[in-house]
C-alpha positions as CSV (number, residue, x, y, z in Angstrom):
1,X,-20.8,4.0,-1.2
2,X,-21.2,6.1,2.0
3,X,-21.7,9.8,1.2
4,X,-21.3,12.8,3.5
5,X,-23.6,15.6,2.3
6,X,-23.2,19.0,4.0
7,X,-25.7,21.8,3.5
8,X,-25.6,25.4,4.6
9,X,-28.9,26.3,6.3
10,X,-30.4,29.2,8.2
11,X,-32.0,28.4,11.5
12,X,-33.7,31.3,13.2
13,X,-31.4,33.7,11.5
14,X,-28.2,31.8,12.5
15,X,-25.9,29.9,10.2
16,X,-25.8,26.1,10.6
17,X,-24.4,23.2,8.6
18,X,-26.7,20.2,8.1
19,X,-24.7,17.1,7.6
20,X,-26.4,14.0,6.2
21,X,-24.7,10.6,5.9
22,X,-26.2,8.3,3.2
23,X,-25.6,4.8,2.2
24,X,-27.1,4.9,-1.3
25,X,-30.7,6.0,-0.8
26,X,-30.8,5.2,2.9
27,X,-30.1,8.0,5.4
28,X,-27.8,6.7,8.2
29,X,-27.6,9.9,10.2
30,X,-28.1,13.7,10.1
31,X,-27.0,16.5,12.3
32,X,-27.1,20.3,12.6
33,X,-23.8,21.8,13.5
34,X,-22.7,25.3,14.4
35,X,-19.5,25.6,12.3
36,X,-18.2,28.4,14.6
37,X,-18.2,26.3,17.7
38,X,-15.0,24.2,17.7
39,X,-16.1,21.8,20.5
40,X,-19.4,21.1,18.9
41,X,-17.9,20.8,15.5
42,X,-15.2,18.3,16.7
43,X,-17.7,16.2,18.7
44,X,-20.2,16.0,15.8
45,X,-17.4,15.1,13.3
46,X,-16.3,12.3,15.6
47,X,-19.8,10.9,16.0
48,X,-20.6,11.1,12.3
49,X,-17.3,9.4,11.4
50,X,-18.1,6.5,13.8
51,X,-21.6,6.3,12.4
52,X,-20.2,6.0,8.9
53,X,-17.9,3.2,10.1
54,X,-14.7,5.3,9.6
55,X,-13.6,6.7,13.0
56,X,-10.3,7.9,11.5
57,X,-12.2,10.3,9.2
58,X,-13.3,12.6,12.0
59,X,-10.6,15.2,11.2
60,X,-11.3,15.1,7.5
61,X,-15.0,15.6,8.1
62,X,-14.3,18.5,10.4
63,X,-12.0,20.2,7.9
64,X,-14.4,19.6,5.1
65,X,-17.2,21.3,7.0
66,X,-15.1,24.5,7.3
67,X,-14.2,24.3,3.6
68,X,-17.7,23.8,2.5
69,X,-19.0,26.7,4.6
70,X,-16.4,29.0,3.0
71,X,-17.2,27.8,-0.5
72,X,-20.9,28.2,-0.1
73,X,-20.6,31.6,1.6
74,X,-18.4,32.8,-1.3
75,X,-21.0,31.5,-3.8
76,X,-23.8,33.2,-1.9
77,X,-22.0,36.5,-1.8
78,X,-21.3,36.4,-5.5
79,X,-24.9,35.7,-6.3
80,X,-25.9,39.2,-5.1
81,X,-28.2,40.8,-2.6
82,X,-31.4,39.4,-4.1
83,X,-30.2,35.8,-3.5
84,X,-29.0,36.8,0.0
85,X,-32.4,38.1,0.9
86,X,-34.2,35.0,-0.4
87,X,-35.8,32.6,2.0
88,X,-33.5,30.3,3.9
89,X,-34.9,27.2,2.1
90,X,-33.9,28.7,-1.3
91,X,-30.3,29.2,-0.1
92,X,-29.7,25.6,0.9
93,X,-27.0,24.1,-1.4
94,X,-26.2,20.4,-1.4
95,X,-22.6,19.6,-2.1
96,X,-23.1,16.0,-3.3
97,X,-20.7,13.2,-2.6
98,X,-17.7,14.4,-0.7
99,X,-14.3,12.9,0.2
100,X,-11.4,14.8,1.8
101,X,-8.0,13.7,0.6
102,X,-4.4,14.8,1.2
103,X,-2.7,16.6,-1.7
104,X,0.4,14.5,-2.2
105,X,-1.3,11.1,-3.0
106,X,-4.8,10.1,-3.8
107,X,-5.9,6.5,-3.8
108,X,-9.6,5.9,-3.7
109,X,-12.3,4.1,-5.7
110,X,-11.6,4.6,-9.4
111,X,-9.1,7.5,-8.9
112,X,-5.3,7.5,-8.5
113,X,-3.5,10.8,-8.4
114,X,-0.2,12.4,-7.4
115,X,0.7,16.1,-7.1
116,X,4.0,17.2,-8.7
117,X,5.8,20.6,-8.4
118,X,6.5,22.4,-11.6
119,X,8.6,25.5,-12.4
120,X,7.2,28.2,-14.7
121,X,8.4,31.7,-15.7
122,X,6.0,34.4,-14.5
123,X,6.8,38.2,-14.9
124,X,10.4,37.3,-15.7
125,X,10.9,35.2,-12.6
126,X,11.0,31.4,-12.0
127,X,8.2,30.4,-9.7
128,X,6.8,27.0,-8.5
129,X,3.3,25.6,-8.8
130,X,1.6,22.4,-8.1
131,X,0.0,20.2,-10.7
132,X,-2.0,17.0,-10.1
133,X,-1.9,14.0,-12.4
134,X,-4.9,11.8,-12.3
135,X,-5.9,8.4,-13.6
136,X,-9.6,7.8,-13.7
137,X,-11.0,4.3,-14.1
138,X,-13.6,3.4,-16.8
139,X,-16.8,5.4,-16.4
140,X,-15.2,8.3,-14.6
141,X,-15.1,11.7,-16.3
142,X,-13.2,14.9,-15.6
143,X,-15.6,17.7,-15.1
144,X,-16.2,20.9,-13.1
145,X,-14.3,24.0,-12.6
146,X,-10.8,22.6,-12.7
147,X,-11.0,21.4,-16.3
148,X,-8.4,19.2,-17.6
149,X,-5.3,19.2,-19.9
150,X,-3.4,16.4,-21.5
151,X,-6.4,14.1,-21.4
152,X,-6.3,10.8,-23.2
153,X,-8.9,8.1,-23.6
154,X,-8.3,4.8,-25.3
155,X,-10.6,1.8,-25.9
156,X,-9.1,-1.5,-24.8
157,X,-9.1,-4.6,-27.0
158,X,-8.8,-7.3,-24.4
159,X,-5.9,-9.7,-24.0
160,X,-3.4,-10.6,-21.3
161,X,-1.9,-7.1,-20.8
162,X,-5.0,-5.3,-19.5
163,X,-4.9,-1.9,-18.1
164,X,-5.6,-2.8,-14.5
165,X,-5.8,-5.8,-12.2
166,X,-9.0,-7.7,-11.7
167,X,-10.0,-8.6,-8.1
168,X,-10.5,-12.3,-7.5
169,X,-11.4,-14.8,-4.8
170,X,-9.9,-18.3,-4.4
171,X,-12.3,-20.9,-3.1
172,X,-12.4,-24.5,-2.2
173,X,-15.4,-26.7,-1.5
174,X,-14.9,-26.3,2.3
175,X,-13.6,-22.8,2.3
176,X,-15.6,-19.6,1.4
177,X,-14.0,-17.2,-1.0
178,X,-11.5,-14.8,0.5
179,X,-9.8,-11.7,-0.9
180,X,-6.6,-12.6,-2.8
181,X,-4.3,-11.1,-5.3
182,X,-5.3,-9.6,-8.7
183,X,-5.5,-12.3,-11.3
184,X,-2.6,-12.5,-13.7
185,X,-4.8,-13.6,-16.6
186,X,-8.5,-13.7,-17.2
187,X,-11.1,-13.4,-20.0
188,X,-12.0,-9.9,-18.8
189,X,-11.6,-7.3,-21.5
190,X,-9.4,-4.3,-20.8
191,X,-11.4,-1.1,-20.3
192,X,-10.7,2.5,-21.3
193,X,-9.3,4.8,-18.7
194,X,-8.6,8.6,-18.6
195,X,-5.4,10.4,-17.8
196,X,-5.4,14.1,-16.9
197,X,-3.2,16.9,-15.6
198,X,-4.8,19.8,-13.7
199,X,-3.7,22.6,-11.4
200,X,-3.9,21.5,-7.8
201,X,-6.9,23.2,-6.1
202,X,-9.0,22.7,-3.0
203,X,-11.7,21.0,-5.0
204,X,-11.3,18.3,-7.7
205,X,-14.5,17.2,-9.6
206,X,-14.1,13.8,-11.1
207,X,-17.7,12.9,-11.5
208,X,-19.0,9.3,-11.9
209,X,-19.3,7.4,-8.6
210,X,-16.6,9.4,-6.9
211,X,-18.0,12.9,-7.2
212,X,-16.1,15.7,-5.6
213,X,-12.7,15.3,-3.9
214,X,-11.8,18.0,-1.4
215,X,-8.0,18.5,-0.9
216,X,-6.8,19.4,2.6
217,X,-4.5,21.0,3.3
218,X,-3.8,22.9,0.1
219,X,0.0,23.1,0.2
220,X,1.9,26.4,-0.1
221,X,3.5,27.1,-3.5
222,X,6.7,25.1,-3.9
223,X,10.1,26.7,-4.3
224,X,11.6,26.7,-7.8
225,X,14.3,24.5,-6.4
226,X,11.9,21.8,-5.1
227,X,12.7,18.6,-6.9
228,X,9.8,17.1,-8.9
229,X,10.9,13.5,-8.6
230,X,9.0,12.7,-11.8
231,X,10.7,14.2,-14.8
232,X,8.8,16.4,-17.3
233,X,9.5,14.1,-20.2
234,X,8.2,11.1,-18.3
235,X,5.0,13.0,-17.3
236,X,4.3,14.0,-20.9
237,X,4.9,10.4,-22.1
238,X,2.5,9.1,-19.4
239,X,-0.2,11.4,-20.4
240,X,-0.1,10.2,-24.0
241,X,0.4,6.5,-23.3
242,X,-2.3,3.8,-23.7
243,X,-3.7,1.7,-21.0
244,X,-1.8,-1.4,-22.2
245,X,1.5,0.3,-21.9
246,X,1.7,0.3,-18.1
247,X,5.1,-0.1,-16.5
248,X,6.3,-3.6,-15.9
249,X,6.3,-3.7,-12.0
250,X,8.3,-7.0,-11.9
251,X,11.1,-5.5,-14.0
252,X,10.9,-2.4,-11.8
253,X,11.2,-4.4,-8.6
254,X,14.1,-6.4,-10.0
255,X,15.9,-3.2,-11.1
256,X,15.5,-1.6,-7.6
257,X,16.9,-4.7,-6.0
258,X,19.8,-4.8,-8.4
259,X,20.5,-1.1,-7.8
260,X,20.5,-1.6,-4.0
261,X,22.7,-4.6,-4.3
262,X,25.4,-2.7,-6.3
263,X,26.1,-0.5,-3.3
264,X,25.2,-2.5,-0.2
265,X,27.0,-5.5,1.2
266,X,24.6,-7.9,3.0
267,X,25.5,-10.8,5.2
268,X,24.8,-13.8,2.9
269,X,25.4,-16.2,5.8
270,X,22.4,-14.8,7.6
271,X,20.2,-15.9,4.6
272,X,21.0,-19.6,4.8
273,X,18.2,-20.2,7.3
274,X,15.9,-18.0,5.3
275,X,16.5,-20.1,2.2
276,X,15.6,-23.3,4.0
277,X,12.4,-21.7,5.5
278,X,11.5,-20.3,2.1
279,X,11.9,-23.7,0.5
280,X,9.7,-25.2,3.2
281,X,7.1,-22.4,2.7
282,X,7.1,-23.1,-1.1
283,X,6.7,-26.8,-0.4
284,X,3.6,-26.1,1.8
285,X,2.1,-23.9,-0.9
286,X,2.6,-26.6,-3.5
287,X,1.0,-29.2,-1.2
288,X,-2.0,-26.9,-0.9
289,X,-2.3,-26.7,-4.7
290,X,-2.2,-30.6,-4.8
291,X,-5.3,-30.7,-2.5
292,X,-3.4,-31.5,0.7
293,X,-4.3,-30.0,4.1
294,X,-3.0,-26.4,4.4
295,X,-0.7,-25.7,7.3
296,X,-2.1,-23.1,9.6
297,X,1.0,-20.8,9.3
298,X,1.3,-21.1,5.5
299,X,0.4,-18.5,3.0
300,X,-3.1,-19.4,2.2
301,X,-3.7,-17.3,-0.9
302,X,-1.6,-17.5,-4.0
303,X,-1.5,-15.9,-7.5
304,X,-3.1,-17.6,-10.4
305,X,0.2,-18.5,-12.1
306,X,3.6,-19.3,-10.6
307,X,5.8,-19.7,-13.6
308,X,9.3,-18.3,-12.9
309,X,12.3,-18.9,-15.1
310,X,14.7,-21.2,-13.3
311,X,17.7,-19.0,-14.1
312,X,16.3,-16.0,-12.2
313,X,18.6,-15.4,-9.1
314,X,16.8,-15.1,-5.8
315,X,17.3,-11.7,-4.1
316,X,18.5,-11.4,-0.6
317,X,15.5,-10.9,1.7
318,X,17.0,-7.7,3.2
319,X,17.3,-6.1,-0.3
320,X,13.9,-7.3,-1.2
321,X,12.4,-5.8,1.9
322,X,14.1,-2.4,1.2
323,X,12.8,-2.5,-2.4
324,X,9.3,-3.3,-1.3
325,X,9.4,-0.6,1.4
326,X,10.5,1.9,-1.3
327,X,7.5,0.9,-3.4
328,X,5.3,1.3,-0.3
329,X,6.3,4.9,0.1
330,X,4.3,5.6,-3.1
331,X,1.2,3.7,-1.8
332,X,1.1,4.1,1.9
333,X,-2.1,6.2,1.9
334,X,-4.0,2.9,1.1
335,X,-3.0,1.4,4.5
336,X,-4.1,2.3,8.0
337,X,-0.6,1.9,9.3
338,X,2.8,2.2,7.7
339,X,6.0,0.5,9.0
340,X,9.1,2.5,9.8
341,X,12.6,1.3,9.0
342,X,15.3,1.3,11.8
343,X,18.7,1.1,10.2
344,X,21.3,0.2,12.7
345,X,24.9,-1.1,12.9
346,X,28.3,-0.1,14.0
347,X,30.2,2.9,12.7
348,X,31.1,2.5,9.0
349,X,28.6,-0.3,8.4
350,X,26.7,1.6,5.6
351,X,23.7,3.2,7.4
352,X,24.2,6.5,5.7
353,X,24.6,4.8,2.4
354,X,21.2,3.1,2.8
355,X,19.7,6.6,3.3
356,X,21.5,7.9,0.3
357,X,19.9,5.2,-1.8
358,X,16.5,5.7,-0.3
359,X,16.7,9.4,-0.9
360,X,17.1,8.7,-4.6
361,X,14.1,6.3,-4.8
362,X,11.5,7.1,-2.2
363,X,8.5,9.3,-2.6
364,X,9.3,12.9,-1.7
365,X,12.3,12.2,0.6
366,X,12.8,14.6,3.5
367,X,16.4,13.8,4.6
368,X,17.7,15.5,7.8
369,X,19.6,14.8,11.0
370,X,18.6,17.9,13.0
371,X,15.0,18.7,12.3
372,X,13.2,20.5,15.1
373,X,9.8,19.1,16.0
374,X,7.8,22.2,14.7
375,X,9.7,22.1,11.4
376,X,9.0,18.4,11.1
377,X,5.2,18.4,11.8
378,X,4.6,21.5,9.7
379,X,6.5,20.1,6.7
380,X,4.8,16.7,6.9
381,X,1.4,18.4,7.2
382,X,2.0,20.7,4.3
383,X,3.5,18.3,1.7
384,X,3.8,14.8,3.2
385,X,6.6,12.5,1.9
386,X,9.1,10.1,3.4
387,X,11.2,11.2,6.4
388,X,14.8,10.0,6.5
389,X,16.1,10.8,10.0
390,X,19.8,10.0,10.1
391,X,22.1,10.1,13.2
392,X,19.1,9.8,15.5
393,X,21.0,9.0,18.7
394,X,19.4,12.0,20.3
395,X,16.0,10.3,20.4
396,X,17.0,8.6,23.6
397,X,18.0,11.9,25.3
398,X,16.0,13.8,27.8
399,X,14.5,17.3,27.2
400,X,11.2,18.8,26.0
401,X,12.3,19.2,22.4
402,X,13.4,15.6,22.0
403,X,10.2,14.4,23.8
404,X,8.2,16.4,21.3
405,X,10.0,14.9,18.4
406,X,9.5,11.3,19.8
407,X,5.8,12.0,20.2
408,X,5.5,13.0,16.5
409,X,7.3,9.9,15.4
410,X,5.1,7.7,17.6
411,X,1.9,9.3,16.3
412,X,2.9,9.3,12.6
413,X,2.8,5.5,12.4
414,X,-1.0,5.3,12.0
415,X,-3.4,7.0,9.8
416,X,-4.9,10.0,11.6
417,X,-1.7,10.6,13.6
418,X,-1.3,14.3,14.3
419,X,0.5,16.9,16.3
420,X,-1.8,19.4,18.2
421,X,-0.8,23.0,18.9
422,X,-2.5,26.1,20.3
423,X,-1.8,29.0,18.0
424,X,-2.7,32.7,18.2
425,X,-5.9,33.7,16.3
426,X,-4.0,36.8,15.2
427,X,-7.0,39.0,16.0
428,X,-5.2,41.2,18.6
429,X,-7.4,39.9,21.4
430,X,-4.9,37.4,22.7
431,X,-7.1,34.5,21.7
432,X,-5.9,31.0,20.8
433,X,-7.2,28.2,18.7
434,X,-6.4,24.5,18.4
435,X,-4.5,23.6,15.2
436,X,-3.8,20.0,14.3
437,X,-1.0,18.8,11.9
438,X,-1.1,15.5,10.1
439,X,2.1,13.5,10.4
440,X,1.2,10.1,9.1
441,X,3.6,8.7,6.6
442,X,6.7,6.4,6.0
443,X,9.8,7.2,8.0
444,X,13.3,5.7,8.3
445,X,15.5,6.2,11.3
446,X,19.3,5.5,11.5
447,X,21.6,5.4,14.5
448,X,24.3,3.3,16.1
449,X,22.6,3.0,19.5
450,X,19.2,1.6,20.2
451,X,16.0,3.7,20.0
452,X,13.2,3.9,22.6
453,X,11.3,0.6,22.8
454,X,7.9,2.2,21.9
455,X,9.5,3.6,18.7
456,X,11.3,0.3,18.0
457,X,8.0,-1.5,18.1
458,X,6.9,0.5,15.0
459,X,10.0,-0.3,13.0
460,X,11.3,-3.1,10.8
461,X,14.9,-3.5,11.8
462,X,17.6,-3.3,9.1
463,X,20.9,-4.6,10.6
464,X,24.0,-3.4,8.6
465,X,27.5,-4.8,8.8
466,X,30.8,-3.5,7.6
467,X,31.8,-4.6,4.2
468,X,34.3,-7.5,4.0
469,X,37.9,-6.8,3.0
470,X,38.3,-6.3,-0.7
471,X,34.7,-5.3,-1.4
472,X,34.5,-2.4,-3.9
473,X,30.9,-1.5,-3.0
474,X,31.8,1.2,-0.5
475,X,33.9,2.9,-3.1
476,X,31.2,3.1,-5.7
477,X,29.9,6.5,-6.5
478,X,26.1,6.5,-6.2
479,X,25.6,9.3,-8.7
480,X,27.9,8.0,-11.3
481,X,24.8,7.4,-13.4
482,X,22.1,9.9,-12.2
483,X,19.9,9.1,-15.2
484,X,19.4,5.6,-13.8
485,X,17.9,6.9,-10.6
486,X,15.7,9.3,-12.6
487,X,14.4,6.4,-14.7
488,X,13.6,4.4,-11.6
489,X,11.7,7.4,-10.0
490,X,9.8,7.9,-13.3
491,X,8.9,4.2,-13.3
492,X,7.7,4.3,-9.7
493,X,5.5,7.3,-10.4
494,X,4.1,5.5,-13.5
495,X,3.5,2.4,-11.5
496,X,1.7,4.4,-8.8
497,X,-0.6,5.8,-11.5
498,X,-1.0,2.3,-13.1
499,X,-1.2,-1.2,-11.9
500,X,0.4,-0.7,-8.5
501,X,-1.9,2.2,-7.5
502,X,-5.0,0.5,-8.8
503,X,-4.2,-2.7,-6.8
504,X,-3.1,-1.0,-3.5
505,X,-6.6,-0.6,-2.0
506,X,-7.3,-4.3,-2.4
507,X,-3.8,-5.3,-1.2
508,X,-4.3,-3.3,2.0
509,X,-7.3,-5.6,2.9
510,X,-5.4,-8.9,2.3
511,X,-5.0,-10.5,5.7
512,X,-4.1,-14.0,4.6
513,X,-0.8,-12.9,3.1
514,X,0.6,-12.2,6.6
515,X,0.3,-14.9,9.3
516,X,2.1,-12.8,11.9
517,X,0.1,-11.4,14.8
518,X,-0.3,-8.2,16.8
519,X,2.0,-5.3,15.9
520,X,4.1,-7.5,13.7
521,X,1.0,-7.9,11.4
522,X,0.8,-4.1,11.0
523,X,4.5,-3.9,10.2
524,X,4.7,-6.7,7.7
525,X,1.3,-6.9,6.0
526,X,2.0,-4.1,3.6
527,X,5.4,-5.5,2.7
528,X,4.2,-9.1,2.3
529,X,1.1,-8.1,0.3
530,X,3.3,-6.3,-2.2
531,X,5.7,-9.2,-2.3
532,X,2.9,-11.6,-3.1
533,X,1.6,-9.2,-5.8
534,X,5.0,-9.1,-7.4
535,X,5.1,-12.9,-7.5
536,X,1.7,-12.8,-9.1
537,X,2.8,-10.3,-11.8
538,X,6.0,-12.3,-12.4
539,X,3.9,-15.4,-13.1
540,X,1.8,-13.4,-15.5
541,X,4.8,-12.1,-17.4
542,X,6.5,-15.5,-17.5
543,X,3.5,-17.6,-18.6
544,X,4.9,-17.9,-22.1
545,X,8.0,-19.6,-20.7
546,X,5.9,-22.5,-19.5
547,X,5.9,-24.4,-22.8
548,X,9.5,-23.5,-23.6
549,X,10.8,-24.9,-20.3
550,X,8.4,-28.0,-20.5
551,X,6.9,-27.3,-17.1
552,X,4.0,-29.6,-16.4
553,X,0.8,-27.7,-15.6
554,X,-2.7,-28.4,-14.6
555,X,-5.9,-26.4,-14.7
556,X,-7.7,-25.0,-11.6
557,X,-11.0,-23.2,-11.6
558,X,-10.7,-19.8,-10.0
559,X,-13.9,-17.9,-9.0
560,X,-14.3,-14.2,-9.7
561,X,-17.5,-12.4,-8.9
562,X,-19.6,-12.7,-12.1
563,X,-16.8,-14.4,-14.1
564,X,-15.4,-17.9,-14.4
565,X,-11.7,-18.1,-15.4
566,X,-9.4,-21.0,-15.8
567,X,-5.7,-20.5,-14.9
568,X,-2.6,-22.6,-14.8
569,X,-1.0,-23.7,-11.6
570,X,2.5,-25.1,-11.6
571,X,5.2,-26.3,-9.2
572,X,6.2,-23.4,-7.0
573,X,9.9,-22.5,-7.0
574,X,11.6,-21.9,-3.6
575,X,12.7,-18.4,-4.4
576,X,9.4,-16.7,-4.7
577,X,9.7,-13.2,-3.1
578,X,6.8,-13.7,-0.6
579,X,8.0,-16.9,1.2
580,X,11.6,-15.5,1.4
581,X,10.5,-12.2,2.9
582,X,8.0,-14.0,5.2
583,X,10.8,-16.3,6.5
584,X,13.0,-13.2,7.0
585,X,10.2,-11.5,8.9
586,X,9.7,-14.5,11.2
587,X,13.4,-14.6,11.9
588,X,13.5,-10.9,12.8
589,X,10.4,-11.3,15.0
590,X,11.9,-14.3,16.8
591,X,15.2,-12.5,17.5
592,X,14.2,-8.9,18.1
593,X,11.8,-9.1,21.0
594,X,14.4,-7.9,23.6
595,X,14.7,-4.5,21.9
596,X,11.0,-4.0,22.4
597,X,11.3,-4.2,26.2
598,X,12.9,-1.4,28.3
599,X,16.4,-2.5,29.3
600,X,15.3,-2.3,33.0
601,X,12.3,-4.6,32.5
602,X,14.3,-7.2,30.5
603,X,17.1,-7.3,33.1
604,X,14.6,-7.8,36.0
605,X,12.7,-10.5,34.1
606,X,15.9,-12.3,33.2
607,X,17.1,-12.1,36.8
608,X,13.8,-13.5,38.2
609,X,14.0,-16.3,35.6
610,X,17.5,-17.1,36.8
611,X,16.1,-17.6,40.3
612,X,13.1,-19.6,39.2
613,X,14.9,-22.2,37.2
614,X,17.1,-22.9,40.3
615,X,14.0,-23.3,42.5
616,X,14.7,-20.1,44.5
617,X,12.0,-17.8,45.8
618,X,13.5,-14.2,46.0
619,X,11.9,-11.1,47.2
620,X,12.1,-7.7,45.3
621,X,15.3,-6.7,47.2
622,X,17.2,-9.8,46.3
623,X,16.1,-9.5,42.6
624,X,17.4,-5.9,42.6
625,X,20.7,-6.9,44.2
626,X,21.3,-9.5,41.5
627,X,20.4,-7.2,38.7
628,X,22.7,-4.5,40.1
629,X,25.5,-6.9,40.2
630,X,24.9,-7.8,36.5
631,X,24.4,-4.2,35.3
632,X,24.8,-1.4,37.8
633,X,24.2,1.4,35.2
634,X,20.8,0.0,34.1
635,X,19.7,-0.4,37.8
636,X,20.9,3.0,38.9
637,X,18.1,4.8,40.9
638,X,15.9,1.7,41.0
639,X,14.3,0.8,44.3
640,X,12.9,-2.5,45.6
641,X,9.4,-1.0,45.3
642,X,10.1,-0.1,41.7
643,X,11.1,-3.7,41.0
644,X,7.8,-4.9,42.4
645,X,5.9,-2.4,40.2
646,X,7.8,-3.4,37.0
647,X,7.2,-7.1,37.6
648,X,3.5,-6.5,38.4
649,X,3.1,-4.9,34.9
650,X,3.8,-8.4,33.5
651,X,1.4,-10.2,35.8
652,X,4.1,-11.3,38.3
653,X,2.8,-10.7,41.8
654,X,4.6,-11.5,45.1
655,X,3.2,-13.9,47.7
656,X,3.3,-13.2,51.5
657,X,5.2,-15.9,53.3
658,X,6.9,-15.8,56.8
659,X,6.5,-12.1,56.9
660,X,8.1,-11.5,53.5
661,X,6.8,-10.9,50.0
662,X,8.4,-13.5,47.7
663,X,8.0,-14.6,44.1
664,X,6.9,-18.2,44.2
665,X,6.1,-20.6,41.3
666,X,6.5,-17.9,38.6
667,X,8.3,-20.0,36.0
668,X,5.1,-20.8,34.1
669,X,4.2,-17.1,34.0
670,X,7.7,-16.3,32.7
671,X,7.4,-18.8,29.9
672,X,4.1,-17.2,28.9
673,X,5.8,-13.8,28.9
674,X,8.4,-15.2,26.5
675,X,5.7,-16.2,24.1
676,X,3.6,-13.1,24.4
677,X,6.5,-10.6,24.0
678,X,8.7,-12.7,21.7
679,X,11.8,-12.5,24.1
680,X,14.2,-15.2,25.3
681,X,14.4,-15.2,29.1
682,X,16.2,-18.6,29.2
683,X,13.3,-20.3,30.9
684,X,14.7,-23.7,29.8
685,X,18.0,-23.0,31.6
686,X,20.3,-23.8,28.7
687,X,22.5,-20.8,29.1
688,X,25.5,-21.5,31.3
689,X,26.5,-17.9,32.0
690,X,24.9,-16.8,35.2
691,X,23.7,-13.3,35.9
692,X,25.8,-12.9,39.1
693,X,27.4,-15.0,41.7
694,X,25.0,-16.7,44.0
695,X,23.8,-15.0,47.1
696,X,22.0,-18.1,48.4
């Protein structure tokens, strides 16, 4: 484990921070930093983060340096003048293992935690405060100044229902082990864990191999009206529960899908192709288990047991995707990138209803349609959560305020995304300092129109349609049973602090579950990893049905580091969640490329393709004239020089011939653009509708 150890030292009478990076006993790097020099501090933090192999941790290291300096200075002042006058070497204080985490969710080695607002009565008034609920793996102990309340420790007795998943590797004679899903069953004995509730503070001592966690930023006190999300009764029950009483994640997933399906009409006809692809995907997975050659694009890792009751109805992949994304909002800190949702459709198609459902299920929903950029980045920095931005048509408008909002949404897609501002130091000298606000987190956007292509490339599209005549779903009151939503939120929090949260760090590293490439991999890997894990857990829960249904099984040796376990592999049904969602993702990727290109670019590429398939060699002016005839509004203000610049971005260069710059023999390049960008430019010439009447 890489440790960052800061020490406050005195160099020639001036305060410095000595930062040492260790990998066990080996020193990787060390540096002396003046904590009061912002430029030096920032550059050193960046270099140390890169040296530690975590370039995204630069901001956390920088903030931790300031926190450690403040903490050590306070300790030195309290120690008295004698200690202050002691030699510099005697005043050096090592802080031990240090990790900086955000306050809302903590997912790191051996520790899963979530902060929850609570309301108490103080001096006759209702006030809010933050409490953090932690689950520490075996061997970790709660210690230090924060103390602990509501602790519970229980020895496990082994068996199928262990407290946490066990990492495994699937191997074949010609293939080295690769990270896969947690095993559904093994001979590993369940281990004791520890559950605690503490006040949220800047420092959390958990001991063991983790050491000290530094919380940044420490959020402001919550309002008494801030919803907790996790009910008080459910929190007390979780504190006193045993490790083998973890929430059934499969039942939770099925219930979320059922709840969404009660209020949303989905186009079942659009799922027919997905069912065929999912069956084919399941067939390829079964062939692999029979020792046949694995197709390149198939899902190469699989759970240890695929036993699903044949009567289980397959969920629509759109509803499954929404349910998995809802679960991801409780786990997103384990991933380096989190997909957004773009909910679109005509007026009255149910976009707002999707947001109403998400607001009752997602982690810390922040629902709004008119947030200003400063309000957005300050709120996300202070408390995190899930942004639900409805009626987002203004994102395509011009103006500085909208541009600022767009930049925040673009930056919040990846870990380390931030908004930077110059703010007054407040010292009366007119000075300013750079402040950075963290905006990383899940977000959903809804509007009728399209959104900017750069933002669309960060989104999973959710196409909504109007309900068919006679459907009673639009008339259903969502809050006719509010206790149901509370039970689901309670279960999601318990799953976060149980099997789901413990598995998330390993799931974030699973590359084999998502055969898509580029940006689509970042979008779909979290969703597909969770889908495969749900399939694994479903097999674990349904293993007992194997004998009852008479399913023929065979034994396969699965290798775990230090352990050998035999598990049962069976015929794979076609309605596993993972292959259905993967087929759905492929269909969206194949049909959604046009929305990722600017309208101007797509129209010019299509026009040039129209010329190329007819053997013509136009210049930029003729391409522009044809495009204007097809869509004058899209080409308003575009010049022939602009056309050449746009096409050059895609590697399409003109050739000088007879005194003119023409585009010659570009059909092969246009076909490559189709593949690279996932768009249909009609390079095969099948479409009969022409862009414009011929000018030839």
